[in-house]
N, C-alpha and C positions, 0 to 999 in steps of 0.2 A: 506495498499499500503506499510507500516510502514515495515514489517517483509519481503518483499519481494526484493531477492538479484536476478540479472541475471548476465549471465557470456556469453560473446562474445569470441566466438575461430571460428581460421580460419587460415590461411596460409598468407604470408608475401603481404600485398599491396592490401589485398581484403576488404578495408572497415571496420577493427574494431573499431580502434582508431575513427575514422569518425563518426558513428554509436552511441558509446559509448557516447564520449561527447555529441552528440544531445540526448540520451536516459537521461542522468543525470542529463544533465539540463530543459526536458520537465519534469520528476518528480522530479525534485530536490536533486537528489539521489547524494550522493559521490562516485567518480572516483577515481577505482586503476586501472593501467596498472602493469601488471606481466612484462613486460620486465622494466620498471621503477624501478620496486623493484629489479631485478637482476642486473641494470644499478649502481644501489647505492652498493650494493653486489660487485660488480666488482670496483667501487671509494674506498670502505674499502679494498680492496685486493691492492688498491694502484695505478688504472689506470687510467688513465686523460680520463674523460667523457665530450663533448664539440660536442654541434651542438643536430641535429634530428635526423640526418643522420649518427649516432656515429657508429650504429651497422655494416656499412660497411667498417669502417677505419682501419689501421691496429692496432690500440689499440684493438678493438674490434676483432679482429681475432686473436690476441694475448689470449686474455680472452676466447674466445670460445676453441681454446686447451685448455686451462688449464679447463674449463669447461667437457669439453670432461673426461679430466682424473680422475675429482673431483665431483662426483653427486651431495656432501652436497649443492652447490650452489642454483642449483635446490629445491631441499628440502627445504632449505630454505624460498624460494618464495612462495613456495607452502602451506609451514606452515601459514604463514602467510596470504595468499592468503586464505584457508580455515577459520582462524578466524575472518576474516574480512567479509566472506559473512555470517557469522553467527551471525553476528549485524544485518544484515537487510537495507534497504534501503541504497545500493550501487549495481553500476553499474562495471564491474571488465572484464577487456580482460588480457584472460589468454590459452597458448595453452594446459595445463593439468588439470585444475580445473574440467572441467566436468566429468573426470575420477575420480577425487577424494572425489566429495563432492555432497552429494547427493540434497541437500534441493533450489539448484540456477534452476531458468526457464535458459535453456541453448539453445546458438541459435549457430549452424555451418554457418558460411559465407564462400561460394564459388564462385570461377571466374575461366578461364583460367589461365595459365601459359601468355598467351601472352596479354589477359586483364589485369592482375596486372602487367605486367611489363609497359603496357603504361602506367597506372596508377603511378607507381611509377618513370618511368621515367618524369613525369608533377609533380609530388611534389617535387623529388628530383633535379630536373631542369639537368638529364642525360640522355644520348642515350639509346634509346628504347634496343640495343645491348645490351649497359651493366646492363640494368635494366634486362632484362631478364636472362642473367647470373647471377646476385644477387639472384633473384627469384626461381632460380633453384636452387644455391648451398643452401638457407634459406631452402627449402624446403626438400633437402636431408639431409641437418644438423639435420632438426628438428626430422625427423623423426628416426634418425639415435640414436641421443640424447635419446628422450622419450622414445624408444623401449629398450635399455638399463637400463634408469633408472627405468621404469614402467611396462614395456611390451607392451604397447600399442601400435597402429599401427597410428599414428597421421595421419589424414587426410584419411585414409580407414577404421576403423572401429569407424562409426559413430553412432551406436546406444545409446548409451549413453547421446544423444542430443534430446532435447522435440522438436527444430524446426532447418529446414536445408534449407536455402533461398539463391538463386543463384545472387549474385548482382551482376553478368553480366549484368541479362534483366532487374534491376529493376532504375529507376531515385534516386538518395537519397533521393528525396522525399517522394517519394513511399514508398522506403527501411522501413526509418521513420516511415510514417505512419501504416505499416504495424506494425509493434515489438511495439510502441506504442498499439495498440489496442490488440492486443496479450498478454501484458502488462496486461494491465487494466481489460482483462476478466482473466485470472489466477486467481485460488484459491490460495490463501496461504498455503503454503504446511508445 
């Protein structure tokens, strides 16, 4: 298991981070979150980072505008994640890594915008209406950013993924069990 790297991708509020934490604990792997690395780059650019829901703040919106103009931020994140994935024994959440690295085991998690909005509403203690607005905006913006930078059709072009799982139809325990069993049975690439 030492050489295995796992990348979990999917749209906002689909369960990436929750699953990644559980898998990292199960396999005693180090956890890396592409969003956290991007936040650190924002901090280095002078943005004030606060709270788990920072991505929905005015500060983050300002960073996102700068990010759209300057793809170097995303490329820095991806370069770091590619190097991390090569080391093995890691779980990574990333929107882009499955298109850039061939060695990790890759999972795409999916769920409807409505279900993801319900989850975000509960997690961030906001209304479902506000959560749906945020989910739609993030989906739209992520597609634009990754199409511009890499030419990938984020969320539409899924041939790079080893496994695609609809989190809407599984309990967290079932999702975790399924992914653990897949990882245990995968050959080291």
